[in-house]
Biopython code that builds the backbone (N, CA, C, O; Angstrom):
import numpy as np
from Bio.PDB.StructureBuilder import StructureBuilder

atoms = [
    (1, "ILE", "N", (1.592, 28.966, 11.255)),
    (1, "ILE", "CA", (1.782, 29.749, 12.506)),
    (1, "ILE", "C", (3.026, 28.951, 13.213)),
    (1, "ILE", "O", (4.237, 29.065, 13.026)),
    (2, "HIS", "N", (2.101, 27.891, 14.312)),
    (2, "HIS", "CA", (2.811, 27.073, 14.854)),
    (2, "HIS", "C", (3.913, 26.413, 15.210)),
    (2, "HIS", "O", (4.705, 26.327, 16.148)),
    (3, "PHE", "N", (3.638, 25.844, 13.833)),
    (3, "PHE", "CA", (5.350, 25.941, 12.383)),
    (3, "PHE", "C", (6.273, 26.665, 12.752)),
    (3, "PHE", "O", (7.225, 26.372, 13.476)),
    (4, "LEU", "N", (5.986, 27.752, 12.203)),
    (4, "LEU", "CA", (6.861, 28.354, 12.328)),
    (4, "LEU", "C", (7.733, 28.767, 13.775)),
    (4, "LEU", "O", (8.956, 28.905, 13.796)),
    (5, "SER", "N", (6.618, 28.971, 15.248)),
    (5, "SER", "CA", (6.967, 29.972, 16.179)),
    (5, "SER", "C", (8.335, 28.619, 16.571)),
    (5, "SER", "O", (9.463, 28.682, 17.060)),
    (6, "CYS", "N", (7.432, 27.449, 16.020)),
    (6, "CYS", "CA", (8.350, 26.493, 17.923)),
    (6, "CYS", "C", (10.296, 26.321, 17.206)),
    (6, "CYS", "O", (11.354, 26.188, 17.820)),
    (7, "SER", "N", (9.819, 26.464, 14.837)),
    (7, "SER", "CA", (11.077, 26.399, 14.405)),
    (7, "SER", "C", (12.113, 27.849, 15.145)),
    (7, "SER", "O", (13.173, 27.705, 15.754)),
    (8, "ILE", "N", (11.535, 28.934, 14.906)),
    (8, "ILE", "CA", (11.767, 29.818, 16.094)),
    (8, "ILE", "C", (12.330, 29.811, 17.390)),
    (8, "ILE", "O", (12.963, 30.702, 17.956)),
    (9, "LEU", "N", (11.992, 28.611, 17.807)),
    (9, "LEU", "CA", (12.268, 29.024, 19.323)),
    (9, "LEU", "C", (13.234, 28.290, 19.941)),
    (9, "LEU", "O", (13.888, 28.420, 20.976)),
    (10, "CYS", "N", (13.140, 27.078, 18.613)),
    (10, "CYS", "CA", (14.330, 25.878, 18.848)),
    (10, "CYS", "C", (15.662, 26.993, 17.673)),
    (10, "CYS", "O", (16.822, 26.949, 18.082)),
    (11, "MET", "N", (15.558, 27.352, 17.136)),
    (11, "MET", "CA", (16.374, 28.051, 17.081)),
    (11, "MET", "C", (17.115, 29.024, 17.695)),
    (11, "MET", "O", (18.330, 29.199, 17.599)),
    (12, "LEU", "N", (16.063, 29.845, 18.533)),
    (12, "LEU", "CA", (17.278, 30.788, 19.626)),
    (12, "LEU", "C", (18.095, 29.611, 20.852)),
    (12, "LEU", "O", (19.183, 29.365, 21.371)),
    (13, "LYS", "N", (16.704, 29.181, 20.819)),
    (13, "LYS", "CA", (17.402, 27.513, 22.158)),
    (13, "LYS", "C", (18.993, 27.083, 21.851)),
    (13, "LYS", "O", (19.937, 27.169, 22.636)),
    (14, "HIS", "N", (19.002, 26.557, 20.362)),
    (14, "HIS", "CA", (19.971, 27.094, 19.666)),
    (14, "HIS", "C", (21.679, 27.681, 19.961)),
    (14, "HIS", "O", (22.810, 27.340, 20.310)),
    (15, "ARG", "N", (21.101, 28.445, 19.659)),
    (15, "ARG", "CA", (22.018, 29.292, 19.403)),
    (15, "ARG", "C", (22.376, 29.733, 21.228)),
    (15, "ARG", "O", (23.518, 29.587, 21.664)),
    (16, "ILE", "N", (21.291, 30.236, 22.077)),
    (16, "ILE", "CA", (21.509, 30.259, 23.847)),
    (16, "ILE", "C", (22.441, 29.301, 23.912)),
    (16, "ILE", "O", (23.421, 29.745, 24.510)),
    (17, "HIS", "N", (22.617, 27.972, 23.504)),
    (17, "HIS", "CA", (23.281, 26.750, 24.827)),
    (17, "HIS", "C", (25.046, 27.481, 23.838)),
    (17, "HIS", "O", (26.133, 27.895, 24.243)),
    (18, "SER", "N", (24.269, 27.235, 22.147)),
    (18, "SER", "CA", (25.879, 27.069, 20.973)),
    (18, "SER", "C", (26.827, 27.754, 22.134)),
    (18, "SER", "O", (27.747, 27.141, 22.675)),
    (19, "VAL", "N", (26.264, 29.885, 22.609)),
    (19, "VAL", "CA", (26.475, 30.931, 22.853)),
    (19, "VAL", "C", (27.085, 30.601, 24.943)),
    (19, "VAL", "O", (27.943, 31.294, 25.490)),
    (20, "GLU", "N", (26.530, 29.733, 25.456)),
    (20, "GLU", "CA", (27.250, 29.449, 26.943)),
    (20, "GLU", "C", (27.842, 28.633, 26.836)),
    (20, "GLU", "O", (28.598, 28.389, 27.777)),
    (21, "ALA", "N", (27.862, 27.740, 25.660)),
    (21, "ALA", "CA", (29.350, 26.310, 25.603)),
    (21, "ALA", "C", (30.460, 27.518, 24.954)),
    (21, "ALA", "O", (31.212, 26.672, 24.472)),
    (22, "LYS", "N", (30.760, 28.109, 24.785)),
    (22, "LYS", "CA", (31.319, 28.616, 24.263)),
    (22, "LYS", "C", (32.158, 29.161, 25.770)),
    (22, "LYS", "O", (33.378, 29.114, 25.924)),
    (23, "GLY", "N", (31.307, 29.596, 26.640)),
    (23, "GLY", "CA", (31.957, 30.501, 28.062)),
    (23, "GLY", "C", (30.747, 30.991, 27.871)),
    (23, "GLY", "O", (29.967, 30.039, 27.889)),
    (24, "ILE", "N", (29.769, 32.725, 27.566)),
    (24, "ILE", "CA", (29.532, 34.017, 27.294)),
    (24, "ILE", "C", (28.779, 33.563, 28.019)),
    (24, "ILE", "O", (28.152, 32.504, 27.976)),
    (25, "GLN", "N", (28.831, 35.069, 29.367)),
    (25, "GLN", "CA", (27.401, 34.673, 30.103)),
    (25, "GLN", "C", (26.750, 35.196, 29.866)),
    (25, "GLN", "O", (27.323, 36.223, 29.505)),
    (26, "LEU", "N", (25.812, 35.321, 29.765)),
    (26, "LEU", "CA", (24.105, 36.246, 29.752)),
    (26, "LEU", "C", (23.846, 37.027, 29.704)),
    (26, "LEU", "O", (24.056, 37.505, 28.590)),
    (27, "PRO", "N", (23.379, 37.690, 30.398)),
    (27, "PRO", "CA", (22.613, 38.309, 30.795)),
    (27, "PRO", "C", (21.230, 38.088, 31.925)),
    (27, "PRO", "O", (20.812, 38.951, 32.696)),
    (28, "TYR", "N", (20.681, 36.665, 31.757)),
    (28, "TYR", "CA", (19.531, 36.066, 32.079)),
    (28, "TYR", "C", (19.594, 35.449, 32.629)),
    (28, "TYR", "O", (19.534, 34.678, 31.671)),
    (29, "ASP", "N", (19.701, 34.645, 33.653)),
    (29, "ASP", "CA", (20.392, 33.131, 34.289)),
    (29, "ASP", "C", (19.184, 31.867, 33.380)),
    (29, "ASP", "O", (19.629, 30.722, 33.311)),
    (30, "SER", "N", (17.707, 32.123, 32.720)),
    (30, "SER", "CA", (17.340, 31.029, 32.162)),
    (30, "SER", "C", (16.056, 31.340, 30.639)),
    (30, "SER", "O", (15.270, 32.258, 30.404)),
    (31, "ILE", "N", (16.391, 30.114, 29.941)),
    (31, "ILE", "CA", (16.028, 30.799, 28.293)),
    (31, "ILE", "C", (14.538, 31.113, 29.124)),
    (31, "ILE", "O", (14.130, 32.262, 28.960)),
    (32, "PRO", "N", (13.976, 30.526, 29.696)),
    (32, "PRO", "CA", (12.036, 31.164, 29.748)),
    (32, "PRO", "C", (12.301, 32.702, 30.289)),
    (32, "PRO", "O", (11.233, 33.168, 30.686)),
    (33, "LYS", "N", (13.370, 33.612, 30.425)),
    (33, "LYS", "CA", (13.735, 35.589, 30.938)),
    (33, "LYS", "C", (14.424, 35.819, 29.692)),
    (33, "LYS", "O", (14.595, 36.908, 29.143)),
    (34, "MET", "N", (14.713, 34.950, 29.394)),
    (34, "MET", "CA", (15.316, 35.150, 27.906)),
    (34, "MET", "C", (14.080, 36.091, 26.819)),
    (34, "MET", "O", (14.004, 37.192, 26.273)),
    (35, "ILE", "N", (13.258, 34.831, 26.959)),
    (35, "ILE", "CA", (12.176, 34.641, 25.995)),
    (35, "ILE", "C", (11.131, 35.492, 26.512)),
    (35, "ILE", "O", (10.177, 35.305, 25.757)),
    (36, "SER", "N", (10.715, 36.550, 27.634)),
    (36, "SER", "CA", (9.807, 36.909, 28.031)),
    (36, "SER", "C", (10.455, 38.688, 27.601)),
    (36, "SER", "O", (9.818, 39.686, 27.263)),
    (37, "SER", "N", (11.925, 38.485, 27.800)),
    (37, "SER", "CA", (12.165, 40.031, 27.495)),
    (37, "SER", "C", (11.980, 40.229, 25.726)),
    (37, "SER", "O", (11.478, 41.124, 25.047)),
    (38, "LEU", "N", (12.536, 39.152, 25.449)),
    (38, "LEU", "CA", (12.652, 39.444, 23.753)),
    (38, "LEU", "C", (11.308, 39.741, 23.937)),
    (38, "LEU", "O", (11.395, 40.779, 24.592)),
    (39, "SER", "N", (10.131, 39.522, 23.796)),
    (39, "SER", "CA", (8.794, 39.471, 23.556)),
    (39, "SER", "C", (7.963, 40.465, 23.757)),
    (39, "SER", "O", (6.803, 40.796, 23.511)),
    (40, "ASN", "N", (9.148, 40.931, 24.410)),
    (40, "ASN", "CA", (8.422, 43.190, 24.821)),
    (40, "ASN", "C", (9.711, 43.879, 23.551)),
    (40, "ASN", "O", (10.607, 44.715, 23.672)),
    (41, "ILE", "N", (9.389, 43.319, 22.773)),
    (41, "ILE", "CA", (10.350, 43.968, 21.828)),
    (41, "ILE", "C", (9.396, 43.766, 21.040)),
    (41, "ILE", "O", (9.004, 42.626, 20.791)),
    (42, "THR", "N", (8.523, 45.542, 20.179)),
    (42, "THR", "CA", (7.447, 45.970, 19.191)),
    (42, "THR", "C", (7.785, 46.049, 18.414)),
    (42, "THR", "O", (8.996, 46.089, 18.199)),
    (43, "GLN", "N", (6.746, 46.127, 17.405)),
    (43, "GLN", "CA", (7.376, 47.497, 15.564)),
    (43, "GLN", "C", (5.932, 47.538, 15.665)),
    (43, "GLN", "O", (5.179, 46.616, 15.977)),
    (44, "THR", "N", (5.483, 49.433, 15.181)),
    (44, "THR", "CA", (5.378, 49.907, 15.082)),
    (44, "THR", "C", (5.171, 50.791, 13.612)),
    (44, "THR", "O", (6.144, 51.389, 13.152)),
    (45, "VAL", "N", (3.918, 50.830, 12.951)),
    (45, "VAL", "CA", (3.631, 50.542, 11.257)),
    (45, "VAL", "C", (3.096, 51.980, 11.400)),
    (45, "VAL", "O", (2.115, 52.327, 12.058)),
    (46, "PHE", "N", (3.940, 52.774, 10.646)),
    (46, "PHE", "CA", (3.563, 54.515, 10.155)),
    (46, "PHE", "C", (2.495, 54.428, 8.369)),
    (46, "PHE", "O", (1.728, 53.577, 7.920)),
    (47, "PRO", "N", (2.955, 55.661, 7.874)),
    (47, "PRO", "CA", (2.453, 54.904, 6.824)),
    (47, "PRO", "C", (3.965, 54.842, 5.790)),
    (47, "PRO", "O", (4.195, 54.013, 4.910)),
    (48, "GLU", "N", (4.928, 56.092, 6.266)),
    (48, "GLU", "CA", (5.830, 56.351, 6.768)),
    (48, "GLU", "C", (6.720, 55.014, 6.413)),
    (48, "GLU", "O", (6.851, 54.601, 5.261)),
    (49, "GLY", "N", (7.325, 54.385, 7.594)),
    (49, "GLY", "CA", (7.462, 53.058, 7.209)),
    (49, "GLY", "C", (7.197, 52.972, 9.069)),
    (49, "GLY", "O", (6.410, 53.717, 9.653)),
    (50, "CYS", "N", (8.304, 51.577, 9.967)),
    (50, "CYS", "CA", (7.873, 51.286, 10.686)),
    (50, "CYS", "C", (9.535, 51.154, 11.192)),
    (50, "CYS", "O", (10.585, 51.202, 10.551)),
    (51, "TYR", "N", (9.159, 50.916, 13.022)),
    (51, "TYR", "CA", (10.009, 51.803, 14.367)),
    (51, "TYR", "C", (10.072, 50.358, 14.334)),
    (51, "TYR", "O", (9.386, 49.682, 13.567)),
    (52, "PHE", "N", (11.032, 49.810, 15.307)),
    (52, "PHE", "CA", (11.021, 49.430, 16.836)),
    (52, "PHE", "C", (11.734, 49.900, 17.723)),
    (52, "PHE", "O", (12.839, 50.433, 17.821)),
    (53, "SER", "N", (10.214, 49.366, 18.885)),
    (53, "SER", "CA", (11.214, 49.692, 19.894)),
    (53, "SER", "C", (11.984, 49.852, 20.760)),
    (53, "SER", "O", (12.112, 48.747, 21.287)),
    (54, "GLU", "N", (12.702, 50.679, 21.340)),
    (54, "GLU", "CA", (14.137, 50.728, 21.584)),
    (54, "GLU", "C", (14.953, 49.524, 22.604)),
    (54, "GLU", "O", (14.580, 49.292, 23.754)),
    (55, "ILE", "N", (15.779, 49.034, 22.132)),
    (55, "ILE", "CA", (16.147, 47.732, 22.819)),
    (55, "ILE", "C", (17.641, 47.579, 23.049)),
    (55, "ILE", "O", (18.585, 47.101, 22.419)),
    (56, "VAL", "N", (17.325, 48.642, 25.096)),
    (56, "VAL", "CA", (19.235, 48.570, 25.803)),
    (56, "VAL", "C", (18.736, 48.142, 26.967)),
    (56, "VAL", "O", (17.580, 47.778, 27.183)),
    (57, "GLY", "N", (19.487, 48.185, 27.588)),
    (57, "GLY", "CA", (20.236, 47.525, 29.022)),
    (57, "GLY", "C", (20.430, 46.026, 28.250)),
    (57, "GLY", "O", (20.721, 45.906, 27.060)),
    (58, "LYS", "N", (20.196, 44.880, 29.227)),
    (58, "LYS", "CA", (19.736, 43.263, 29.245)),
    (58, "LYS", "C", (19.654, 43.311, 28.071)),
    (58, "LYS", "O", (20.349, 42.397, 27.629)),
    (59, "ARG", "N", (19.245, 43.801, 27.365)),
    (59, "ARG", "CA", (17.806, 43.028, 26.232)),
    (59, "ARG", "C", (18.743, 43.623, 25.080)),
    (59, "ARG", "O", (18.117, 43.275, 24.078)),
    (60, "LYS", "N", (19.992, 44.389, 24.576)),
    (60, "LYS", "CA", (20.430, 45.112, 24.286)),
    (60, "LYS", "C", (22.035, 44.372, 24.097)),
    (60, "LYS", "O", (22.839, 44.394, 23.166)),
    (61, "GLU", "N", (22.055, 43.656, 25.603)),
    (61, "GLU", "CA", (22.802, 42.553, 25.397)),
    (61, "GLU", "C", (23.097, 41.096, 25.060)),
    (61, "GLU", "O", (24.016, 40.323, 24.791)),
    (62, "LEU", "N", (21.800, 41.174, 25.229)),
    (62, "LEU", "CA", (21.727, 39.864, 25.552)),
    (62, "LEU", "C", (21.250, 39.650, 23.323)),
    (62, "LEU", "O", (21.429, 38.764, 22.487)),
    (63, "PHE", "N", (20.869, 40.506, 23.322)),
    (63, "PHE", "CA", (21.502, 40.848, 21.365)),
    (63, "PHE", "C", (22.726, 40.627, 20.559)),
    (63, "PHE", "O", (23.034, 39.974, 19.562)),
    (64, "GLU", "N", (23.395, 41.573, 21.534)),
    (64, "GLU", "CA", (25.405, 41.765, 21.632)),
    (64, "GLU", "C", (25.755, 40.236, 21.842)),
    (64, "GLU", "O", (26.786, 39.753, 21.373)),
    (65, "ARG", "N", (25.106, 39.716, 22.360)),
    (65, "ARG", "CA", (26.234, 38.316, 22.914)),
    (65, "ARG", "C", (25.385, 37.094, 22.087)),
    (65, "ARG", "O", (25.637, 35.914, 22.335)),
    (66, "LEU", "N", (24.763, 37.327, 21.478)),
    (66, "LEU", "CA", (23.849, 36.195, 21.151)),
    (66, "LEU", "C", (23.934, 36.449, 19.900)),
    (66, "LEU", "O", (23.152, 35.810, 19.197)),
    (67, "GLY", "N", (24.935, 37.498, 19.147)),
    (67, "GLY", "CA", (25.319, 37.936, 17.037)),
    (67, "GLY", "C", (23.917, 38.355, 16.568)),
    (67, "GLY", "O", (23.612, 38.529, 15.388)),
    (68, "ILE", "N", (22.941, 38.525, 17.829)),
    (68, "ILE", "CA", (21.331, 38.991, 16.811)),
    (68, "ILE", "C", (21.683, 40.575, 16.268)),
    (68, "ILE", "O", (21.519, 41.271, 17.271)),
    (69, "PRO", "N", (22.096, 41.467, 15.123)),
    (69, "PRO", "CA", (21.350, 42.710, 14.726)),
    (69, "PRO", "C", (20.383, 43.176, 15.261)),
    (69, "PRO", "O", (19.201, 42.878, 15.090)),
    (70, "LEU", "N", (21.078, 44.331, 16.293)),
    (70, "LEU", "CA", (19.419, 44.770, 16.016)),
    (70, "LEU", "C", (18.229, 45.903, 14.966)),
    (70, "LEU", "O", (18.497, 46.798, 14.164)),
    (71, "PRO", "N", (17.135, 45.442, 15.356)),
    (71, "PRO", "CA", (15.979, 45.681, 14.515)),
    (71, "PRO", "C", (16.768, 47.374, 13.966)),
    (71, "PRO", "O", (17.520, 48.181, 14.512)),
    (72, "GLU", "N", (16.172, 47.294, 12.793)),
    (72, "GLU", "CA", (16.732, 48.771, 12.577)),
    (72, "GLU", "C", (15.253, 49.905, 11.947)),
    (72, "GLU", "O", (14.198, 49.451, 11.505)),
    (73, "PRO", "N", (15.405, 50.576, 12.007)),
    (73, "PRO", "CA", (13.880, 51.130, 11.533)),
    (73, "PRO", "C", (13.535, 50.779, 10.068)),
    (73, "PRO", "O", (14.557, 50.462, 9.459)),
    (74, "GLU", "N", (12.655, 50.745, 9.470)),
    (74, "GLU", "CA", (12.722, 50.859, 7.438)),
    (74, "GLU", "C", (12.127, 51.550, 7.089)),
    (74, "GLU", "O", (11.226, 51.688, 7.915)),
    (75, "THR", "N", (11.974, 52.284, 6.169)),
    (75, "THR", "CA", (10.919, 53.514, 5.552)),
    (75, "THR", "C", (11.596, 53.317, 4.213)),
    (75, "THR", "O", (12.600, 52.777, 3.748)),
    (76, "ASN", "N", (9.839, 54.498, 3.568)),
    (76, "ASN", "CA", (8.970, 53.427, 2.458)),
    (76, "ASN", "C", (9.091, 52.513, 2.543)),
    (76, "ASN", "O", (9.723, 52.108, 1.567)),
    (77, "ILE", "N", (8.919, 51.963, 3.022)),
    (77, "ILE", "CA", (8.522, 50.509, 2.877)),
    (77, "ILE", "C", (6.929, 50.031, 2.247)),
    (77, "ILE", "O", (5.956, 50.023, 2.999)),
    (78, "GLU", "N", (6.796, 49.563, 0.480)),
    (78, "GLU", "CA", (6.000, 49.049, 0.207)),
    (78, "GLU", "C", (4.554, 47.562, 0.108)),
    (78, "GLU", "O", (4.039, 46.799, -0.709)),
    (79, "TYR", "N", (4.491, 47.964, 1.660)),
    (79, "TYR", "CA", (3.269, 46.700, 1.823)),
    (79, "TYR", "C", (2.440, 46.138, 0.612)),
    (79, "TYR", "O", (2.160, 46.911, -0.303)),
    (80, "GLU", "N", (1.956, 44.569, 0.556)),
    (80, "GLU", "CA", (2.159, 44.006, -0.182)),
    (80, "GLU", "C", (0.713, 44.779, -0.043)),
    (80, "GLU", "O", (0.265, 45.645, -0.794)),
    (81, "GLU", "N", (0.266, 44.359, 0.839)),
    (81, "GLU", "CA", (-1.170, 44.793, 1.540)),
    (81, "GLU", "C", (-2.081, 46.517, 0.227)),
    (81, "GLU", "O", (-3.166, 46.500, -0.354)),
    (82, "ASP", "N", (-0.953, 47.727, 0.264)),
    (82, "ASP", "CA", (-1.087, 48.362, 0.024)),
    (82, "ASP", "C", (-1.013, 47.553, -1.867)),
    (82, "ASP", "O", (-1.918, 47.142, -2.595)),
    (83, "SER", "N", (0.367, 47.623, -2.044)),
    (83, "SER", "CA", (-0.069, 47.570, -3.711)),
    (83, "SER", "C", (-1.136, 47.141, -4.245)),
    (83, "SER", "O", (-1.622, 47.847, -5.128)),
    (84, "ALA", "N", (-1.778, 45.952, -3.903)),
    (84, "ALA", "CA", (-2.967, 45.354, -3.625)),
    (84, "ALA", "C", (-4.062, 46.198, -4.013)),
    (84, "ALA", "O", (-4.476, 46.420, -5.151)),
    (85, "LEU", "N", (-4.430, 46.592, -3.029)),
    (85, "LEU", "CA", (-5.351, 48.099, -3.051)),
    (85, "LEU", "C", (-5.024, 48.680, -4.018)),
    (85, "LEU", "O", (-6.061, 48.777, -4.674)),
    (86, "GLU", "N", (-3.808, 49.394, -4.838)),
    (86, "GLU", "CA", (-3.822, 50.296, -5.494)),
    (86, "GLU", "C", (-4.377, 49.869, -7.035)),
    (86, "GLU", "O", (-4.897, 50.570, -7.904)),
    (87, "THR", "N", (-3.993, 48.179, -7.008)),
    (87, "THR", "CA", (-4.341, 47.841, -8.544)),
    (87, "THR", "C", (-5.321, 47.346, -8.720)),
    (87, "THR", "O", (-5.613, 47.204, -9.908)),
    (88, "GLU", "N", (-6.596, 46.695, -7.397)),
    (88, "GLU", "CA", (-7.901, 47.523, -7.625)),
    (88, "GLU", "C", (-8.743, 48.172, -7.556)),
    (88, "GLU", "O", (-9.954, 48.013, -7.707)),
    (89, "GLU", "N", (-8.031, 49.104, -7.276)),
    (89, "GLU", "CA", (-8.775, 51.091, -7.857)),
    (89, "GLU", "C", (-8.031, 51.798, -9.055)),
    (89, "GLU", "O", (-8.393, 52.911, -9.435)),
]
sb = StructureBuilder()
sb.init_structure("model")
sb.init_model(0)
sb.init_chain("A")
sb.init_seg("    ")
for serial, (resi, resn, name, xyz) in enumerate(atoms, 1):
    if name == "N":
        sb.init_residue(resn, " ", resi, " ")
    sb.init_atom(name, np.array(xyz, "f"), 0.0, 1.0, " ", f" {name:<3s}", serial, name[0])
structure = sb.get_structure()
């Protein structure tokens, strides 16, 4: 898990530096502030699907300027854990 999180961090930092090199202004003045803002996005899972916390303001601006698509709700998802339980029954 540590390796994956470090890899994602490196990818994010690379994207931030690439955007800044193009002269695009980002809504936050430092990478730690950007990461802190992104870490507050949550996903809630319900039996009928999952939903993300609303992304507005500076966070939405950050997603747009970095070229990251906004997460969308997902419905009618089948999770591996659920299908494994059904198979056992």
